[in-house]
mmCIF file of the protein (N, C-alpha, C, O) and its ligand, coordinates in Angstrom:
data_MODEL
# 
_entry.id   MODEL 
# 
loop_
_entity.id 
_entity.type 
_entity.pdbx_number_of_molecules 
1 polymer     1 
2 non-polymer 1 
# 
_entity_poly.entity_id                      1 
_entity_poly.type                           'polypeptide(L)' 
_entity_poly.nstd_linkage                   no 
_entity_poly.nstd_monomer                   no 
_entity_poly.pdbx_seq_one_letter_code       MDEASCDRCGAELPTEPGRRLAWSHHVQAGRPGWTCPACTREHSRSIEARLDGQWW 
_entity_poly.pdbx_seq_one_letter_code_can   MDEASCDRCGAELPTEPGRRLAWSHHVQAGRPGWTCPACTREHSRSIEARLDGQWW 
_entity_poly.pdbx_strand_id                 A 
# 
loop_
_entity_poly_seq.entity_id 
_entity_poly_seq.num 
_entity_poly_seq.mon_id 
_entity_poly_seq.hetero 
1 1  MET n 
1 2  ASP n 
1 3  GLU n 
1 4  ALA n 
1 5  SER n 
1 6  CYS n 
1 7  ASP n 
1 8  ARG n 
1 9  CYS n 
1 10 GLY n 
1 11 ALA n 
1 12 GLU n 
1 13 LEU n 
1 14 PRO n 
1 15 THR n 
1 16 GLU n 
1 17 PRO n 
1 18 GLY n 
1 19 ARG n 
1 20 ARG n 
1 21 LEU n 
1 22 ALA n 
1 23 TRP n 
1 24 SER n 
1 25 HIS n 
1 26 HIS n 
1 27 VAL n 
1 28 GLN n 
1 29 ALA n 
1 30 GLY n 
1 31 ARG n 
1 32 PRO n 
1 33 GLY n 
1 34 TRP n 
1 35 THR n 
1 36 CYS n 
1 37 PRO n 
1 38 ALA n 
1 39 CYS n 
1 40 THR n 
1 41 ARG n 
1 42 GLU n 
1 43 HIS n 
1 44 SER n 
1 45 ARG n 
1 46 SER n 
1 47 ILE n 
1 48 GLU n 
1 49 ALA n 
1 50 ARG n 
1 51 LEU n 
1 52 ASP n 
1 53 GLY n 
1 54 GLN n 
1 55 TRP n 
1 56 TRP n 
# 
loop_
_struct_asym.id 
_struct_asym.entity_id 
A 1 
B 2 
# 
loop_
_chem_comp.id 
_chem_comp.type 
_chem_comp.mon_nstd_flag 
ALA 'L-peptide linking' y 
ARG 'L-peptide linking' y 
ASP 'L-peptide linking' y 
CYS 'L-peptide linking' y 
GLN 'L-peptide linking' y 
GLU 'L-peptide linking' y 
GLY 'peptide linking'   y 
HIS 'L-peptide linking' y 
ILE 'L-peptide linking' y 
LEU 'L-peptide linking' y 
MET 'L-peptide linking' y 
PRO 'L-peptide linking' y 
SER 'L-peptide linking' y 
THR 'L-peptide linking' y 
TRP 'L-peptide linking' y 
VAL 'L-peptide linking' y 
ZN  non-polymer         . 
# 
_pdbx_entity_nonpoly.entity_id   2 
_pdbx_entity_nonpoly.name        ? 
_pdbx_entity_nonpoly.comp_id     ZN 
# 
_pdbx_nonpoly_scheme.asym_id         B 
_pdbx_nonpoly_scheme.entity_id       2 
_pdbx_nonpoly_scheme.mon_id          ZN 
_pdbx_nonpoly_scheme.ndb_seq_num     1 
_pdbx_nonpoly_scheme.pdb_seq_num     101 
_pdbx_nonpoly_scheme.auth_seq_num    101 
_pdbx_nonpoly_scheme.pdb_mon_id      ZN 
_pdbx_nonpoly_scheme.auth_mon_id     ZN 
_pdbx_nonpoly_scheme.pdb_strand_id   A 
_pdbx_nonpoly_scheme.pdb_ins_code    . 
# 
loop_
_atom_site.group_PDB 
_atom_site.id 
_atom_site.type_symbol 
_atom_site.label_atom_id 
_atom_site.label_alt_id 
_atom_site.label_comp_id 
_atom_site.label_asym_id 
_atom_site.label_entity_id 
_atom_site.label_seq_id 
_atom_site.pdbx_PDB_ins_code 
_atom_site.Cartn_x 
_atom_site.Cartn_y 
_atom_site.Cartn_z 
_atom_site.occupancy 
_atom_site.B_iso_or_equiv 
_atom_site.pdbx_formal_charge 
_atom_site.auth_seq_id 
_atom_site.auth_comp_id 
_atom_site.auth_asym_id 
_atom_site.auth_atom_id 
_atom_site.pdbx_PDB_model_num 
ATOM   1   N  N  . MET A 1 1  ? 99.584  115.730 87.908  1.00 0.00 ? 1   MET A N  1 
ATOM   2   C  CA . MET A 1 1  ? 99.660  116.978 88.691  1.00 0.00 ? 1   MET A CA 1 
ATOM   3   C  C  . MET A 1 1  ? 100.760 117.863 88.133  1.00 0.00 ? 1   MET A C  1 
ATOM   4   O  O  . MET A 1 1  ? 101.759 118.116 88.807  1.00 0.00 ? 1   MET A O  1 
ATOM   5   N  N  . ASP A 1 2  ? 100.582 118.332 86.909  1.00 0.00 ? 2   ASP A N  1 
ATOM   6   C  CA . ASP A 1 2  ? 101.636 119.114 86.273  1.00 0.00 ? 2   ASP A CA 1 
ATOM   7   C  C  . ASP A 1 2  ? 101.110 120.476 85.841  1.00 0.00 ? 2   ASP A C  1 
ATOM   8   O  O  . ASP A 1 2  ? 101.427 120.962 84.755  1.00 0.00 ? 2   ASP A O  1 
ATOM   9   N  N  . GLU A 1 3  ? 100.315 121.075 86.694  1.00 0.00 ? 3   GLU A N  1 
ATOM   10  C  CA . GLU A 1 3  ? 99.759  122.383 86.351  1.00 0.00 ? 3   GLU A CA 1 
ATOM   11  C  C  . GLU A 1 3  ? 100.376 123.478 87.202  1.00 0.00 ? 3   GLU A C  1 
ATOM   12  O  O  . GLU A 1 3  ? 99.754  124.506 87.467  1.00 0.00 ? 3   GLU A O  1 
ATOM   13  N  N  . ALA A 1 4  ? 101.610 123.240 87.623  1.00 0.00 ? 4   ALA A N  1 
ATOM   14  C  CA . ALA A 1 4  ? 102.253 124.219 88.492  1.00 0.00 ? 4   ALA A CA 1 
ATOM   15  C  C  . ALA A 1 4  ? 102.595 125.485 87.726  1.00 0.00 ? 4   ALA A C  1 
ATOM   16  O  O  . ALA A 1 4  ? 102.949 125.450 86.547  1.00 0.00 ? 4   ALA A O  1 
ATOM   17  N  N  . SER A 1 5  ? 102.480 126.594 88.423  1.00 0.00 ? 5   SER A N  1 
ATOM   18  C  CA . SER A 1 5  ? 102.860 127.864 87.822  1.00 0.00 ? 5   SER A CA 1 
ATOM   19  C  C  . SER A 1 5  ? 103.370 128.798 88.916  1.00 0.00 ? 5   SER A C  1 
ATOM   20  O  O  . SER A 1 5  ? 103.213 128.534 90.108  1.00 0.00 ? 5   SER A O  1 
ATOM   21  N  N  . CYS A 1 6  ? 103.984 129.895 88.477  1.00 0.00 ? 6   CYS A N  1 
ATOM   22  C  CA . CYS A 1 6  ? 104.542 130.852 89.421  1.00 0.00 ? 6   CYS A CA 1 
ATOM   23  C  C  . CYS A 1 6  ? 103.435 131.492 90.256  1.00 0.00 ? 6   CYS A C  1 
ATOM   24  O  O  . CYS A 1 6  ? 102.429 131.960 89.722  1.00 0.00 ? 6   CYS A O  1 
ATOM   25  N  N  . ASP A 1 7  ? 103.636 131.505 91.563  1.00 0.00 ? 7   ASP A N  1 
ATOM   26  C  CA . ASP A 1 7  ? 102.648 132.101 92.457  1.00 0.00 ? 7   ASP A CA 1 
ATOM   27  C  C  . ASP A 1 7  ? 102.473 133.584 92.210  1.00 0.00 ? 7   ASP A C  1 
ATOM   28  O  O  . ASP A 1 7  ? 101.404 134.145 92.451  1.00 0.00 ? 7   ASP A O  1 
ATOM   29  N  N  . ARG A 1 8  ? 103.537 134.219 91.724  1.00 0.00 ? 8   ARG A N  1 
ATOM   30  C  CA . ARG A 1 8  ? 103.523 135.678 91.641  1.00 0.00 ? 8   ARG A CA 1 
ATOM   31  C  C  . ARG A 1 8  ? 103.073 136.178 90.277  1.00 0.00 ? 8   ARG A C  1 
ATOM   32  O  O  . ARG A 1 8  ? 102.232 137.074 90.205  1.00 0.00 ? 8   ARG A O  1 
ATOM   33  N  N  . CYS A 1 9  ? 103.612 135.623 89.189  1.00 0.00 ? 9   CYS A N  1 
ATOM   34  C  CA . CYS A 1 9  ? 103.273 136.164 87.875  1.00 0.00 ? 9   CYS A CA 1 
ATOM   35  C  C  . CYS A 1 9  ? 102.473 135.176 87.035  1.00 0.00 ? 9   CYS A C  1 
ATOM   36  O  O  . CYS A 1 9  ? 101.982 135.542 85.967  1.00 0.00 ? 9   CYS A O  1 
ATOM   37  N  N  . GLY A 1 10 ? 102.329 133.930 87.492  1.00 0.00 ? 10  GLY A N  1 
ATOM   38  C  CA . GLY A 1 10 ? 101.510 132.971 86.776  1.00 0.00 ? 10  GLY A CA 1 
ATOM   39  C  C  . GLY A 1 10 ? 102.221 132.262 85.631  1.00 0.00 ? 10  GLY A C  1 
ATOM   40  O  O  . GLY A 1 10 ? 101.590 131.516 84.883  1.00 0.00 ? 10  GLY A O  1 
ATOM   41  N  N  . ALA A 1 11 ? 103.543 132.486 85.481  1.00 0.00 ? 11  ALA A N  1 
ATOM   42  C  CA . ALA A 1 11 ? 104.297 131.807 84.428  1.00 0.00 ? 11  ALA A CA 1 
ATOM   43  C  C  . ALA A 1 11 ? 104.254 130.300 84.660  1.00 0.00 ? 11  ALA A C  1 
ATOM   44  O  O  . ALA A 1 11 ? 104.287 129.832 85.798  1.00 0.00 ? 11  ALA A O  1 
ATOM   45  N  N  . GLU A 1 12 ? 104.181 129.548 83.562  1.00 0.00 ? 12  GLU A N  1 
ATOM   46  C  CA . GLU A 1 12 ? 104.104 128.100 83.707  1.00 0.00 ? 12  GLU A CA 1 
ATOM   47  C  C  . GLU A 1 12 ? 105.440 127.496 84.076  1.00 0.00 ? 12  GLU A C  1 
ATOM   48  O  O  . GLU A 1 12 ? 106.485 127.888 83.556  1.00 0.00 ? 12  GLU A O  1 
ATOM   49  N  N  . LEU A 1 13 ? 105.390 126.538 84.978  1.00 0.00 ? 13  LEU A N  1 
ATOM   50  C  CA . LEU A 1 13 ? 106.600 125.828 85.382  1.00 0.00 ? 13  LEU A CA 1 
ATOM   51  C  C  . LEU A 1 13 ? 107.109 124.996 84.211  1.00 0.00 ? 13  LEU A C  1 
ATOM   52  O  O  . LEU A 1 13 ? 106.335 124.245 83.619  1.00 0.00 ? 13  LEU A O  1 
ATOM   53  N  N  . PRO A 1 14 ? 108.405 125.111 83.857  1.00 0.00 ? 14  PRO A N  1 
ATOM   54  C  CA . PRO A 1 14 ? 108.944 124.326 82.743  1.00 0.00 ? 14  PRO A CA 1 
ATOM   55  C  C  . PRO A 1 14 ? 108.842 122.835 83.050  1.00 0.00 ? 14  PRO A C  1 
ATOM   56  O  O  . PRO A 1 14 ? 108.923 122.415 84.204  1.00 0.00 ? 14  PRO A O  1 
ATOM   57  N  N  . THR A 1 15 ? 108.664 122.048 81.994  1.00 0.00 ? 15  THR A N  1 
ATOM   58  C  CA . THR A 1 15 ? 108.544 120.604 82.212  1.00 0.00 ? 15  THR A CA 1 
ATOM   59  C  C  . THR A 1 15 ? 109.899 119.933 82.357  1.00 0.00 ? 15  THR A C  1 
ATOM   60  O  O  . THR A 1 15 ? 110.009 118.878 82.982  1.00 0.00 ? 15  THR A O  1 
ATOM   61  N  N  . GLU A 1 16 ? 110.944 120.548 81.776  1.00 0.00 ? 16  GLU A N  1 
ATOM   62  C  CA . GLU A 1 16 ? 112.277 119.935 81.900  1.00 0.00 ? 16  GLU A CA 1 
ATOM   63  C  C  . GLU A 1 16 ? 112.815 120.121 83.313  1.00 0.00 ? 16  GLU A C  1 
ATOM   64  O  O  . GLU A 1 16 ? 112.882 121.246 83.809  1.00 0.00 ? 16  GLU A O  1 
ATOM   65  N  N  . PRO A 1 17 ? 113.202 119.016 83.971  1.00 0.00 ? 17  PRO A N  1 
ATOM   66  C  CA . PRO A 1 17 ? 113.696 119.112 85.344  1.00 0.00 ? 17  PRO A CA 1 
ATOM   67  C  C  . PRO A 1 17 ? 114.879 120.063 85.470  1.00 0.00 ? 17  PRO A C  1 
ATOM   68  O  O  . PRO A 1 17 ? 115.009 120.750 86.483  1.00 0.00 ? 17  PRO A O  1 
ATOM   69  N  N  . GLY A 1 18 ? 115.743 120.115 84.458  1.00 0.00 ? 18  GLY A N  1 
ATOM   70  C  CA . GLY A 1 18 ? 116.911 120.975 84.518  1.00 0.00 ? 18  GLY A CA 1 
ATOM   71  C  C  . GLY A 1 18 ? 116.538 122.441 84.635  1.00 0.00 ? 18  GLY A C  1 
ATOM   72  O  O  . GLY A 1 18 ? 117.196 123.206 85.339  1.00 0.00 ? 18  GLY A O  1 
ATOM   73  N  N  . ARG A 1 19 ? 115.470 122.829 83.934  1.00 0.00 ? 19  ARG A N  1 
ATOM   74  C  CA . ARG A 1 19 ? 115.059 124.236 83.984  1.00 0.00 ? 19  ARG A CA 1 
ATOM   75  C  C  . ARG A 1 19 ? 114.296 124.543 85.267  1.00 0.00 ? 19  ARG A C  1 
ATOM   76  O  O  . ARG A 1 19 ? 114.218 125.696 85.692  1.00 0.00 ? 19  ARG A O  1 
ATOM   77  N  N  . ARG A 1 20 ? 113.742 123.519 85.872  1.00 0.00 ? 20  ARG A N  1 
ATOM   78  C  CA . ARG A 1 20 ? 113.027 123.743 87.129  1.00 0.00 ? 20  ARG A CA 1 
ATOM   79  C  C  . ARG A 1 20 ? 113.969 124.101 88.270  1.00 0.00 ? 20  ARG A C  1 
ATOM   80  O  O  . ARG A 1 20 ? 113.560 124.674 89.279  1.00 0.00 ? 20  ARG A O  1 
ATOM   81  N  N  . LEU A 1 21 ? 115.246 123.748 88.088  1.00 0.00 ? 21  LEU A N  1 
ATOM   82  C  CA . LEU A 1 21 ? 116.210 124.020 89.146  1.00 0.00 ? 21  LEU A CA 1 
ATOM   83  C  C  . LEU A 1 21 ? 116.276 125.495 89.470  1.00 0.00 ? 21  LEU A C  1 
ATOM   84  O  O  . LEU A 1 21 ? 116.565 125.871 90.606  1.00 0.00 ? 21  LEU A O  1 
ATOM   85  N  N  . ALA A 1 22 ? 116.008 126.340 88.476  1.00 0.00 ? 22  ALA A N  1 
ATOM   86  C  CA . ALA A 1 22 ? 116.086 127.782 88.699  1.00 0.00 ? 22  ALA A CA 1 
ATOM   87  C  C  . ALA A 1 22 ? 114.857 128.286 89.460  1.00 0.00 ? 22  ALA A C  1 
ATOM   88  O  O  . ALA A 1 22 ? 114.863 129.393 89.999  1.00 0.00 ? 22  ALA A O  1 
ATOM   89  N  N  . TRP A 1 23 ? 113.824 127.481 89.498  1.00 0.00 ? 23  TRP A N  1 
ATOM   90  C  CA . TRP A 1 23 ? 112.622 127.884 90.215  1.00 0.00 ? 23  TRP A CA 1 
ATOM   91  C  C  . TRP A 1 23 ? 112.773 127.540 91.690  1.00 0.00 ? 23  TRP A C  1 
ATOM   92  O  O  . TRP A 1 23 ? 113.456 126.578 92.042  1.00 0.00 ? 23  TRP A O  1 
ATOM   93  N  N  . SER A 1 24 ? 112.142 128.320 92.544  1.00 0.00 ? 24  SER A N  1 
ATOM   94  C  CA . SER A 1 24 ? 112.207 127.983 93.961  1.00 0.00 ? 24  SER A CA 1 
ATOM   95  C  C  . SER A 1 24 ? 110.871 127.422 94.424  1.00 0.00 ? 24  SER A C  1 
ATOM   96  O  O  . SER A 1 24 ? 109.802 127.973 94.161  1.00 0.00 ? 24  SER A O  1 
ATOM   97  N  N  . HIS A 1 25 ? 110.983 126.317 95.117  1.00 0.00 ? 25  HIS A N  1 
ATOM   98  C  CA . HIS A 1 25 ? 109.803 125.625 95.617  1.00 0.00 ? 25  HIS A CA 1 
ATOM   99  C  C  . HIS A 1 25 ? 109.570 126.018 97.067  1.00 0.00 ? 25  HIS A C  1 
ATOM   100 O  O  . HIS A 1 25 ? 110.521 126.159 97.836  1.00 0.00 ? 25  HIS A O  1 
ATOM   101 N  N  . HIS A 1 26 ? 108.338 126.190 97.432  1.00 0.00 ? 26  HIS A N  1 
ATOM   102 C  CA . HIS A 1 26 ? 108.038 126.531 98.820  1.00 0.00 ? 26  HIS A CA 1 
ATOM   103 C  C  . HIS A 1 26 ? 106.691 125.944 99.190  1.00 0.00 ? 26  HIS A C  1 
ATOM   104 O  O  . HIS A 1 26 ? 105.898 125.574 98.325  1.00 0.00 ? 26  HIS A O  1 
ATOM   105 N  N  . VAL A 1 27 ? 106.448 125.867 100.482 1.00 0.00 ? 27  VAL A N  1 
ATOM   106 C  CA . VAL A 1 27 ? 105.154 125.386 100.955 1.00 0.00 ? 27  VAL A CA 1 
ATOM   107 C  C  . VAL A 1 27 ? 104.519 126.486 101.777 1.00 0.00 ? 27  VAL A C  1 
ATOM   108 O  O  . VAL A 1 27 ? 105.084 126.956 102.764 1.00 0.00 ? 27  VAL A O  1 
ATOM   109 N  N  . GLN A 1 28 ? 103.338 126.887 101.351 1.00 0.00 ? 28  GLN A N  1 
ATOM   110 C  CA . GLN A 1 28 ? 102.647 127.969 102.030 1.00 0.00 ? 28  GLN A CA 1 
ATOM   111 C  C  . GLN A 1 28 ? 101.268 127.490 102.441 1.00 0.00 ? 28  GLN A C  1 
ATOM   112 O  O  . GLN A 1 28 ? 100.488 127.023 101.610 1.00 0.00 ? 28  GLN A O  1 
ATOM   113 N  N  . ALA A 1 29 ? 100.974 127.609 103.720 1.00 0.00 ? 29  ALA A N  1 
ATOM   114 C  CA . ALA A 1 29 ? 99.676  127.171 104.251 1.00 0.00 ? 29  ALA A CA 1 
ATOM   115 C  C  . ALA A 1 29 ? 99.403  125.712 103.892 1.00 0.00 ? 29  ALA A C  1 
ATOM   116 O  O  . ALA A 1 29 ? 98.269  125.335 103.598 1.00 0.00 ? 29  ALA A O  1 
ATOM   117 N  N  . GLY A 1 30 ? 100.462 124.896 103.921 1.00 0.00 ? 30  GLY A N  1 
ATOM   118 C  CA . GLY A 1 30 ? 100.313 123.472 103.667 1.00 0.00 ? 30  GLY A CA 1 
ATOM   119 C  C  . GLY A 1 30 ? 100.214 123.108 102.202 1.00 0.00 ? 30  GLY A C  1 
ATOM   120 O  O  . GLY A 1 30 ? 100.107 121.928 101.869 1.00 0.00 ? 30  GLY A O  1 
ATOM   121 N  N  . ARG A 1 31 ? 100.247 124.106 101.307 1.00 0.00 ? 31  ARG A N  1 
ATOM   122 C  CA . ARG A 1 31 ? 100.172 123.802 99.873  1.00 0.00 ? 31  ARG A CA 1 
ATOM   123 C  C  . ARG A 1 31 ? 101.474 124.159 99.200  1.00 0.00 ? 31  ARG A C  1 
ATOM   124 O  O  . ARG A 1 31 ? 102.019 125.238 99.431  1.00 0.00 ? 31  ARG A O  1 
ATOM   125 N  N  . PRO A 1 32 ? 101.988 123.250 98.356  1.00 0.00 ? 32  PRO A N  1 
ATOM   126 C  CA . PRO A 1 32 ? 103.237 123.538 97.652  1.00 0.00 ? 32  PRO A CA 1 
ATOM   127 C  C  . PRO A 1 32 ? 103.034 124.595 96.589  1.00 0.00 ? 32  PRO A C  1 
ATOM   128 O  O  . PRO A 1 32 ? 101.985 124.656 95.947  1.00 0.00 ? 32  PRO A O  1 
ATOM   129 N  N  . GLY A 1 33 ? 104.035 125.417 96.411  1.00 0.00 ? 33  GLY A N  1 
ATOM   130 C  CA . GLY A 1 33 ? 103.957 126.454 95.389  1.00 0.00 ? 33  GLY A CA 1 
ATOM   131 C  C  . GLY A 1 33 ? 105.318 126.688 94.761  1.00 0.00 ? 33  GLY A C  1 
ATOM   132 O  O  . GLY A 1 33 ? 106.340 126.228 95.271  1.00 0.00 ? 33  GLY A O  1 
ATOM   133 N  N  . TRP A 1 34 ? 105.320 127.409 93.648  1.00 0.00 ? 34  TRP A N  1 
ATOM   134 C  CA . TRP A 1 34 ? 106.558 127.677 92.922  1.00 0.00 ? 34  TRP A CA 1 
ATOM   135 C  C  . TRP A 1 34 ? 106.698 129.167 92.654  1.00 0.00 ? 34  TRP A C  1 
ATOM   136 O  O  . TRP A 1 34 ? 105.713 129.894 92.531  1.00 0.00 ? 34  TRP A O  1 
ATOM   137 N  N  . THR A 1 35 ? 107.952 129.599 92.566  1.00 0.00 ? 35  THR A N  1 
ATOM   138 C  CA . THR A 1 35 ? 108.226 130.975 92.166  1.00 0.00 ? 35  THR A CA 1 
ATOM   139 C  C  . THR A 1 35 ? 109.258 130.946 91.052  1.00 0.00 ? 35  THR A C  1 
ATOM   140 O  O  . THR A 1 35 ? 110.293 130.293 91.180  1.00 0.00 ? 35  THR A O  1 
ATOM   141 N  N  . CYS A 1 36 ? 108.986 131.648 89.963  1.00 0.00 ? 36  CYS A N  1 
ATOM   142 C  CA . CYS A 1 36 ? 109.876 131.619 88.808  1.00 0.00 ? 36  CYS A CA 1 
ATOM   143 C  C  . CYS A 1 36 ? 111.160 132.402 89.106  1.00 0.00 ? 36  CYS A C  1 
ATOM   144 O  O  . CYS A 1 36 ? 111.190 133.208 90.037  1.00 0.00 ? 36  CYS A O  1 
ATOM   145 N  N  . PRO A 1 37 ? 112.227 132.168 88.315  1.00 0.00 ? 37  PRO A N  1 
ATOM   146 C  CA . PRO A 1 37 ? 113.518 132.814 88.588  1.00 0.00 ? 37  PRO A CA 1 
ATOM   147 C  C  . PRO A 1 37 ? 113.423 134.330 88.661  1.00 0.00 ? 37  PRO A C  1 
ATOM   148 O  O  . PRO A 1 37 ? 114.033 134.942 89.538  1.00 0.00 ? 37  PRO A O  1 
ATOM   149 N  N  . ALA A 1 38 ? 112.675 134.945 87.760  1.00 0.00 ? 38  ALA A N  1 
ATOM   150 C  CA . ALA A 1 38 ? 112.578 136.402 87.754  1.00 0.00 ? 38  ALA A CA 1 
ATOM   151 C  C  . ALA A 1 38 ? 111.935 136.905 89.042  1.00 0.00 ? 38  ALA A C  1 
ATOM   152 O  O  . ALA A 1 38 ? 112.413 137.867 89.643  1.00 0.00 ? 38  ALA A O  1 
ATOM   153 N  N  . CYS A 1 39 ? 110.858 136.258 89.465  1.00 0.00 ? 39  CYS A N  1 
ATOM   154 C  CA . CYS A 1 39 ? 110.187 136.698 90.681  1.00 0.00 ? 39  CYS A CA 1 
ATOM   155 C  C  . CYS A 1 39 ? 111.029 136.385 91.911  1.00 0.00 ? 39  CYS A C  1 
ATOM   156 O  O  . CYS A 1 39 ? 111.019 137.143 92.881  1.00 0.00 ? 39  CYS A O  1 
ATOM   157 N  N  . THR A 1 40 ? 111.761 135.269 91.876  1.00 0.00 ? 40  THR A N  1 
ATOM   158 C  CA . THR A 1 40 ? 112.648 134.936 92.983  1.00 0.00 ? 40  THR A CA 1 
ATOM   159 C  C  . THR A 1 40 ? 113.688 136.022 93.159  1.00 0.00 ? 40  THR A C  1 
ATOM   160 O  O  . THR A 1 40 ? 114.004 136.422 94.279  1.00 0.00 ? 40  THR A O  1 
ATOM   161 N  N  . ARG A 1 41 ? 114.223 136.500 92.028  1.00 0.00 ? 41  ARG A N  1 
ATOM   162 C  CA . ARG A 1 41 ? 115.256 137.531 92.100  1.00 0.00 ? 41  ARG A CA 1 
ATOM   163 C  C  . ARG A 1 41 ? 114.674 138.822 92.677  1.00 0.00 ? 41  ARG A C  1 
ATOM   164 O  O  . ARG A 1 41 ? 115.283 139.458 93.537  1.00 0.00 ? 41  ARG A O  1 
ATOM   165 N  N  . GLU A 1 42 ? 113.497 139.197 92.197  1.00 0.00 ? 42  GLU A N  1 
ATOM   166 C  CA . GLU A 1 42 ? 112.882 140.421 92.727  1.00 0.00 ? 42  GLU A CA 1 
ATOM   167 C  C  . GLU A 1 42 ? 112.559 140.277 94.200  1.00 0.00 ? 42  GLU A C  1 
ATOM   168 O  O  . GLU A 1 42 ? 112.712 141.217 94.981  1.00 0.00 ? 42  GLU A O  1 
ATOM   169 N  N  . HIS A 1 43 ? 112.111 139.093 94.567  1.00 0.00 ? 43  HIS A N  1 
ATOM   170 C  CA . HIS A 1 43 ? 111.747 138.853 95.958  1.00 0.00 ? 43  HIS A CA 1 
ATOM   171 C  C  . HIS A 1 43 ? 112.970 138.970 96.856  1.00 0.00 ? 43  HIS A C  1 
ATOM   172 O  O  . HIS A 1 43 ? 112.915 139.606 97.908  1.00 0.00 ? 43  HIS A O  1 
ATOM   173 N  N  . SER A 1 44 ? 114.085 138.350 96.436  1.00 0.00 ? 44  SER A N  1 
ATOM   174 C  CA . SER A 1 44 ? 115.275 138.391 97.286  1.00 0.00 ? 44  SER A CA 1 
ATOM   175 C  C  . SER A 1 44 ? 115.840 139.801 97.327  1.00 0.00 ? 44  SER A C  1 
ATOM   176 O  O  . SER A 1 44 ? 116.445 140.209 98.318  1.00 0.00 ? 44  SER A O  1 
ATOM   177 N  N  . ARG A 1 45 ? 115.636 140.552 96.229  1.00 0.00 ? 45  ARG A N  1 
ATOM   178 C  CA . ARG A 1 45 ? 116.102 141.942 96.248  1.00 0.00 ? 45  ARG A CA 1 
ATOM   179 C  C  . ARG A 1 45 ? 115.330 142.743 97.285  1.00 0.00 ? 45  ARG A C  1 
ATOM   180 O  O  . ARG A 1 45 ? 115.909 143.575 97.982  1.00 0.00 ? 45  ARG A O  1 
ATOM   181 N  N  . SER A 1 46 ? 114.040 142.502 97.391  1.00 0.00 ? 46  SER A N  1 
ATOM   182 C  CA . SER A 1 46 ? 113.268 143.269 98.365  1.00 0.00 ? 46  SER A CA 1 
ATOM   183 C  C  . SER A 1 46 ? 113.631 142.847 99.783  1.00 0.00 ? 46  SER A C  1 
ATOM   184 O  O  . SER A 1 46 ? 113.574 143.660 100.706 1.00 0.00 ? 46  SER A O  1 
ATOM   185 N  N  . ILE A 1 47 ? 114.006 141.576 99.964  1.00 0.00 ? 47  ILE A N  1 
ATOM   186 C  CA . ILE A 1 47 ? 114.465 141.134 101.286 1.00 0.00 ? 47  ILE A CA 1 
ATOM   187 C  C  . ILE A 1 47 ? 115.758 141.856 101.642 1.00 0.00 ? 47  ILE A C  1 
ATOM   188 O  O  . ILE A 1 47 ? 115.927 142.351 102.756 1.00 0.00 ? 47  ILE A O  1 
ATOM   189 N  N  . GLU A 1 48 ? 116.680 141.907 100.656 1.00 0.00 ? 48  GLU A N  1 
ATOM   190 C  CA . GLU A 1 48 ? 117.949 142.584 100.905 1.00 0.00 ? 48  GLU A CA 1 
ATOM   191 C  C  . GLU A 1 48 ? 117.721 144.058 101.208 1.00 0.00 ? 48  GLU A C  1 
ATOM   192 O  O  . GLU A 1 48 ? 118.365 144.629 102.089 1.00 0.00 ? 48  GLU A O  1 
ATOM   193 N  N  . ALA A 1 49 ? 116.796 144.670 100.470 1.00 0.00 ? 49  ALA A N  1 
ATOM   194 C  CA . ALA A 1 49 ? 116.511 146.080 100.697 1.00 0.00 ? 49  ALA A CA 1 
ATOM   195 C  C  . ALA A 1 49 ? 116.015 146.290 102.119 1.00 0.00 ? 49  ALA A C  1 
ATOM   196 O  O  . ALA A 1 49 ? 116.342 147.285 102.766 1.00 0.00 ? 49  ALA A O  1 
ATOM   197 N  N  . ARG A 1 50 ? 115.229 145.348 102.589 1.00 0.00 ? 50  ARG A N  1 
ATOM   198 C  CA . ARG A 1 50 ? 114.717 145.472 103.942 1.00 0.00 ? 50  ARG A CA 1 
ATOM   199 C  C  . ARG A 1 50 ? 115.848 145.320 104.967 1.00 0.00 ? 50  ARG A C  1 
ATOM   200 O  O  . ARG A 1 50 ? 115.884 146.010 105.985 1.00 0.00 ? 50  ARG A O  1 
ATOM   201 N  N  . LEU A 1 51 ? 116.765 144.399 104.666 1.00 0.00 ? 51  LEU A N  1 
ATOM   202 C  CA . LEU A 1 51 ? 117.877 144.189 105.589 1.00 0.00 ? 51  LEU A CA 1 
ATOM   203 C  C  . LEU A 1 51 ? 118.778 145.420 105.654 1.00 0.00 ? 51  LEU A C  1 
ATOM   204 O  O  . LEU A 1 51 ? 119.450 145.663 106.656 1.00 0.00 ? 51  LEU A O  1 
ATOM   205 N  N  . ASP A 1 52 ? 118.780 146.196 104.562 1.00 0.00 ? 52  ASP A N  1 
ATOM   206 C  CA . ASP A 1 52 ? 119.612 147.392 104.551 1.00 0.00 ? 52  ASP A CA 1 
ATOM   207 C  C  . ASP A 1 52 ? 118.983 148.538 105.337 1.00 0.00 ? 52  ASP A C  1 
ATOM   208 O  O  . ASP A 1 52 ? 119.591 149.598 105.479 1.00 0.00 ? 52  ASP A O  1 
ATOM   209 N  N  . GLY A 1 53 ? 117.803 148.338 105.833 1.00 0.00 ? 53  GLY A N  1 
ATOM   210 C  CA . GLY A 1 53 ? 117.106 149.406 106.535 1.00 0.00 ? 53  GLY A CA 1 
ATOM   211 C  C  . GLY A 1 53 ? 117.605 149.583 107.962 1.00 0.00 ? 53  GLY A C  1 
ATOM   212 O  O  . GLY A 1 53 ? 118.798 149.472 108.242 1.00 0.00 ? 53  GLY A O  1 
ATOM   213 N  N  . GLN A 1 54 ? 116.676 149.857 108.843 1.00 0.00 ? 54  GLN A N  1 
ATOM   214 C  CA . GLN A 1 54 ? 117.062 150.195 110.219 1.00 0.00 ? 54  GLN A CA 1 
ATOM   215 C  C  . GLN A 1 54 ? 116.948 148.995 111.146 1.00 0.00 ? 54  GLN A C  1 
ATOM   216 O  O  . GLN A 1 54 ? 116.583 149.128 112.314 1.00 0.00 ? 54  GLN A O  1 
ATOM   217 N  N  . TRP A 1 55 ? 117.269 147.813 110.604 1.00 0.00 ? 55  TRP A N  1 
ATOM   218 C  CA . TRP A 1 55 ? 117.088 146.612 111.418 1.00 0.00 ? 55  TRP A CA 1 
ATOM   219 C  C  . TRP A 1 55 ? 118.219 146.377 112.402 1.00 0.00 ? 55  TRP A C  1 
ATOM   220 O  O  . TRP A 1 55 ? 118.053 145.618 113.357 1.00 0.00 ? 55  TRP A O  1 
ATOM   221 N  N  . TRP A 1 56 ? 119.361 147.007 112.194 1.00 0.00 ? 56  TRP A N  1 
ATOM   222 C  CA . TRP A 1 56 ? 120.521 146.655 113.028 1.00 0.00 ? 56  TRP A CA 1 
ATOM   223 C  C  . TRP A 1 56 ? 120.710 147.620 114.174 1.00 0.00 ? 56  TRP A C  1 
ATOM   224 O  O  . TRP A 1 56 ? 121.639 147.464 114.966 1.00 0.00 ? 56  TRP A O  1 
HETATM 225 ZN ZN . ZN  B 2 .  ? 107.001 134.709 88.301  1.00 0.00 2 101 ZN  A ZN 1 
# 
């Protein structure tokens, strides 16, 4: 079961465990998924942007 790839851009998950540390693992609808470092960064940026809005 080593066909994991980024949910967002489709980049292949590195096979070296050390490089996988930069990837974020999540479970969506009961299925495990991965997000690559670049997409994780963009995703967290959009979360931060949302927090900077009119939420407070
Ligand atoms: Zn990606």
